C-alpha positions as CSV (number, residue, x, y, z in Angstrom):
1,M,-11.7,2.5,21.5
2,K,-8.6,4.5,21.4
3,I,-6.9,4.0,18.0
4,T,-3.7,5.5,16.6
5,T,-3.1,5.5,13.0
6,T,-0.2,6.2,10.8
7,G,-0.2,7.1,7.0
8,S,-1.3,10.6,7.7
9,L,-4.6,11.2,5.4
10,G,-3.3,9.2,2.4
11,N,-5.5,7.1,0.1
12,V,-6.0,4.5,2.7
13,A,-5.8,6.5,6.0
14,K,-8.1,9.1,5.5
15,P,-11.2,6.9,4.7
16,L,-9.8,4.6,7.4
17,V,-10.0,7.5,9.8
18,Q,-13.5,8.6,8.8
19,K,-14.8,5.3,9.2
20,L,-13.1,4.8,12.9
21,I,-14.5,8.1,13.9
22,A,-18.0,7.4,12.5
23,A,-18.0,4.2,14.5
24,G,-17.5,6.4,17.6
25,H,-13.8,5.8,18.3
26,E,-11.1,8.2,19.5
27,V,-8.5,8.5,16.8
28,T,-5.2,9.9,17.0
29,V,-3.5,10.5,13.5
30,I,0.4,10.4,13.3
31,S,1.8,12.6,10.4
32,T,5.3,13.8,9.4
33,K,3.6,17.1,8.1
34,A,2.4,19.8,10.6
35,D,0.4,21.4,7.8
36,K,-1.8,18.4,7.9
37,T,-2.8,19.1,11.4
38,S,-6.0,21.3,10.8
39,E,-7.3,18.7,8.1
40,I,-6.9,16.0,10.6
41,E,-8.7,17.9,13.3
42,A,-11.5,18.7,11.2
43,L,-12.2,15.0,10.8
44,G,-12.6,14.9,14.7
45,A,-9.1,13.2,15.2
46,K,-6.2,14.3,17.2
47,A,-2.9,15.1,15.1
48,V,0.3,14.3,16.6
49,I,3.5,15.2,14.2
50,G,6.6,13.1,14.1
51,S,8.7,10.5,12.3
52,I,7.7,6.9,12.1
53,S,11.4,6.1,12.4
54,D,11.7,7.8,15.8
55,A,10.8,4.9,18.5
56,A,10.4,7.5,21.3
57,F,8.0,9.6,19.6
58,L,6.0,6.5,18.4
59,T,6.0,5.2,22.0
60,E,4.3,8.4,23.2
61,A,1.9,8.4,20.4
62,F,0.8,4.7,21.1
63,K,0.6,5.0,24.8
64,G,-3.0,4.3,25.8
65,A,-4.0,3.1,22.3
66,D,-6.1,0.0,22.3
67,A,-5.1,-0.8,18.7
68,V,-2.6,0.8,16.1
69,Y,-2.6,0.8,12.4
70,T,0.9,0.8,11.0
71,M,2.0,1.3,7.4
72,M,5.3,1.7,5.5
73,P,5.9,4.5,2.9
74,P,6.9,2.7,-0.5
75,S,10.2,4.7,-0.2
76,M,12.1,6.2,2.7
77,G,14.9,8.6,2.0
78,P,16.9,9.2,-1.3
79,G,19.1,6.0,-0.6
80,N,19.2,2.7,1.4
81,M,15.4,2.7,1.0
82,I,14.9,-0.9,2.0
83,E,16.9,-0.7,5.2
84,N,15.3,2.8,6.1
85,I,12.0,0.9,6.0
86,A,13.1,-2.1,8.0
87,A,14.5,0.5,10.5
88,A,11.0,2.1,10.8
89,G,9.7,-1.3,11.1
90,Q,11.8,-1.9,14.0
91,A,11.0,1.4,15.6
92,Y,7.4,0.6,15.4
93,A,7.9,-2.9,17.1
94,D,9.9,-1.0,19.8
95,A,7.2,1.3,20.6
96,I,4.4,-1.2,20.4
97,K,6.2,-3.2,23.1
98,A,7.1,0.0,25.1
99,A,3.7,1.6,24.9
100,N,2.2,-2.1,25.8
101,V,-0.1,-2.0,22.7
102,K,-2.0,-5.4,22.2
103,R,-3.6,-5.3,19.0
104,V,-1.8,-4.0,15.7
105,V,-2.9,-4.0,12.1
106,M,-0.2,-3.7,9.6
107,L,-0.4,-2.7,5.7
108,S,1.5,-5.0,3.6
109,S,1.8,-6.1,0.1
110,V,1.4,-9.0,-2.3
111,G,5.1,-10.4,-2.7
112,A,5.9,-9.7,1.1
113,D,6.4,-13.5,1.6
114,A,9.4,-13.5,-0.8
115,P,12.8,-12.7,0.8
116,A,14.1,-11.2,-2.5
117,G,13.3,-10.1,-6.2
118,T,10.3,-7.8,-5.3
119,G,11.8,-4.4,-5.2
120,P,10.6,-1.9,-2.6
121,V,8.2,-4.8,-1.3
122,G,11.4,-6.2,0.1
123,G,11.0,-3.6,2.9
124,V,7.7,-4.8,4.2
125,H,8.8,-8.3,4.0
126,R,11.4,-7.3,6.4
127,V,8.9,-5.7,8.8
128,E,6.6,-8.5,8.7
129,Q,9.5,-10.7,10.0
130,I,10.2,-8.4,12.7
131,F,6.6,-8.1,14.0
132,Q,6.4,-12.0,13.9
133,D,9.6,-12.7,15.5
134,Q,9.4,-9.8,18.1
135,L,5.7,-9.1,19.0
136,T,5.0,-12.6,20.3
137,D,2.3,-11.5,23.0
138,V,0.4,-9.0,20.4
139,N,-2.4,-9.8,18.3
140,V,-0.9,-8.8,14.8
141,T,-3.0,-9.0,11.8
142,I,-0.9,-8.4,8.4
143,V,-3.2,-7.0,5.6
144,R,-1.6,-7.7,2.2
145,S,-3.0,-5.5,-0.6
146,G,-2.7,-6.1,-4.3
147,F,-1.3,-3.2,-6.7
148,F,-3.3,-0.1,-6.0
149,Y,-6.0,0.7,-8.8
150,V,-5.0,4.4,-8.4
151,N,-1.5,3.7,-9.4
152,F,-2.8,3.3,-13.0
153,F,-3.4,7.2,-13.0
154,R,0.4,7.3,-13.5
155,D,0.0,5.8,-16.8
156,I,-2.3,8.6,-18.1
157,P,0.4,11.0,-19.4
158,L,1.9,8.3,-21.5
159,I,-1.3,7.1,-22.9
160,K,-2.3,10.7,-23.7
161,N,1.2,11.4,-25.3
162,R,2.2,8.4,-26.6
163,G,-0.6,5.8,-26.7
164,I,1.6,3.5,-24.8
165,F,0.1,1.7,-21.8
166,G,2.2,-1.2,-20.1
167,N,5.0,-2.1,-17.9
168,N,7.9,-4.6,-17.8
169,Y,5.9,-7.6,-17.6
170,G,3.6,-9.6,-20.0
171,G,0.3,-8.7,-21.0
172,D,-1.0,-12.1,-19.9
173,D,0.6,-12.0,-16.3
174,R,-2.3,-12.2,-13.8
175,L,-2.2,-9.2,-11.4
176,A,-4.0,-9.1,-7.9
177,L,-5.5,-5.3,-7.5
178,T,-7.0,-3.5,-4.7
179,H,-9.1,-0.4,-4.6
180,H,-7.9,1.8,-1.4
181,D,-11.6,2.0,0.1
182,D,-11.8,-1.7,0.2
183,L,-8.6,-1.6,2.1
184,S,-9.8,0.8,4.5
185,T,-12.9,-1.1,5.1
186,A,-11.1,-4.3,5.9
187,I,-8.5,-2.3,8.2
188,A,-11.2,-0.7,10.1
189,A,-12.9,-3.9,10.8
190,E,-9.6,-5.6,11.8
191,L,-8.9,-2.9,14.3
192,Q,-12.1,-3.2,16.1
193,A,-11.6,-7.0,16.3
194,K,-9.5,-8.7,18.8
195,G,-7.2,-10.6,16.4
196,N,-6.0,-14.1,16.8
197,G,-2.0,-14.1,17.4
198,F,0.0,-13.4,14.1
199,E,-2.4,-13.6,11.0
200,I,-1.9,-12.7,7.4
201,K,-4.8,-11.9,5.2
202,Y,-5.1,-10.7,1.6
203,V,-7.5,-7.8,0.8
204,I,-8.1,-8.1,-3.1
205,S,-10.6,-6.3,-5.1
206,D,-10.1,-7.7,-8.4
207,I,-7.8,-9.8,-10.7
208,S,-6.8,-8.8,-14.1
209,T,-4.1,-8.9,-16.7
210,G,-2.4,-6.2,-18.6
211,N,-4.2,-7.1,-21.7
212,Q,-7.5,-7.0,-19.9
213,L,-6.9,-3.6,-18.2
214,A,-5.7,-2.1,-21.7
215,A,-9.0,-3.2,-23.3
216,L,-11.2,-2.0,-20.2
217,F,-9.2,1.2,-19.8
218,G,-9.2,2.0,-23.8
219,Q,-12.8,1.3,-24.0
220,A,-13.4,3.8,-21.1
221,I,-11.5,6.6,-22.5
222,G,-12.6,6.3,-26.2
223,K,-9.4,4.6,-27.3
224,P,-10.5,0.9,-28.2
225,E,-7.4,0.5,-29.9
226,L,-5.2,0.7,-26.7
227,T,-3.1,-2.4,-26.4
228,W,-0.7,-3.5,-23.5
229,T,3.1,-2.9,-24.2
230,E,5.7,-4.8,-22.5
231,I,8.5,-2.4,-21.7
232,L,12.0,-3.2,-21.7
233,D,13.6,-3.0,-18.1
234,E,16.2,-0.4,-19.1
235,Q,13.5,1.7,-21.0
236,L,11.4,1.6,-17.8
237,K,14.1,2.5,-15.7
238,Q,15.3,5.4,-18.0
239,G,11.8,6.6,-18.3
240,M,11.4,6.9,-14.3
241,L,15.0,8.6,-14.1
242,G,13.9,11.1,-16.8
243,A,10.7,11.7,-14.5
244,G,13.0,12.6,-11.7
245,L,12.8,9.4,-9.6
246,P,15.9,8.6,-7.5
247,A,18.0,6.0,-9.3
248,E,17.7,3.6,-6.4
249,L,14.0,3.7,-6.4
250,A,13.9,3.4,-10.0
251,G,15.8,0.2,-9.9
252,L,13.5,-1.1,-7.1
253,I,10.4,-0.6,-9.1
254,T,12.0,-2.1,-12.1
255,E,12.8,-5.3,-10.1
256,L,9.2,-5.2,-8.9
257,G,8.1,-5.6,-12.6
258,Q,10.8,-8.4,-13.0
259,G,9.4,-10.1,-9.9
260,V,5.8,-10.1,-11.4
261,R,7.2,-11.3,-14.8
262,A,9.0,-14.2,-12.9
263,G,5.9,-15.1,-10.9
264,I,7.4,-14.0,-7.6
265,V,5.2,-11.2,-6.5
266,M,1.8,-13.0,-7.0
267,K,2.9,-16.6,-6.2
268,D,1.6,-16.6,-2.6
269,F,-1.8,-15.0,-2.9
270,F,-2.6,-17.4,-6.0
271,A,-1.2,-20.5,-4.0
272,K,-3.4,-19.6,-1.1
273,G,-6.7,-19.8,-3.4
274,G,-6.5,-16.2,-4.9
275,A,-9.6,-15.1,-3.0
276,V,-11.3,-11.6,-4.0
277,T,-12.9,-10.2,-0.8
278,G,-13.1,-6.5,-1.9
279,K,-16.4,-5.1,-3.5
280,I,-15.1,-2.3,-5.8
281,K,-14.5,-3.8,-9.2
282,L,-12.3,-2.7,-12.0
283,E,-15.4,-1.8,-14.1
284,Q,-16.3,0.9,-11.4
285,F,-12.8,2.3,-11.2
286,A,-12.6,2.4,-15.1
287,E,-15.2,5.5,-14.7
288,D,-12.6,7.2,-12.3
289,F,-9.9,6.5,-14.8
290,K,-11.9,8.0,-17.6
291,N,-12.7,11.1,-15.4
292,R,-9.0,11.6,-14.5
293,Y,-8.0,11.1,-18.2
294,Q,-10.3,13.7,-19.4
295,Q,-9.0,16.1,-16.6
296,A,-5.4,15.5,-17.7
């Protein structure tokens, strides 16, 4: 098969490309960065450099593809981030139709069912709707991920410097979590399958709470006293602004935590049975967390 992927060589995209090439497929990788070309080619893939907001560019990149993998960055531009994500989703849809692609797999997120109250996930909600409404003769599979395990690496400086681990939701709130390699495995399988109209599937590796995560990570790094801290919304936002995040993105991330706290973000996943399909559990990731903590 000829398969075109987006996401350059990110956490999900790189192992996905490796799996597809190992399976004998001809892979084209879209990246915004020209300096990724040699690394992409070293994997055995073809690199094409351009913007996912450019429908004409995407059309050329998608021509001849038997299947396409699409993903959206968590933020696009310094402002109007949700609108920018939705506009890129429209560019995807226009290019898929123009290039006559018949199989599409899109990476989405828990909470994408909700029209509001989910922060940056609101962007992929919009894109899901565009795909469902406009790609009526395409087999589209939406793969909704949980929160990425690797995002907890961002908490290491605060743990190390201040002994704080938490977010702006409670320690007993249930979280659907995903390891990126489970995602790449699932997406690779979907790209090689025919699909069946418009489908939504969750890929969740484990379920936990903040309290359970604090106990697990604390034990791994030799800090068994580590506990979950529920951070006030304004404190969380100010911390992100102090770290250099744009004000709009800091506000959206704060809203995402509020959505977890209100039960919006995880609601659909648990309402549909809360099935865990990934193989990489948090106990395995705790070793990676320990190693990253020791290197920090």
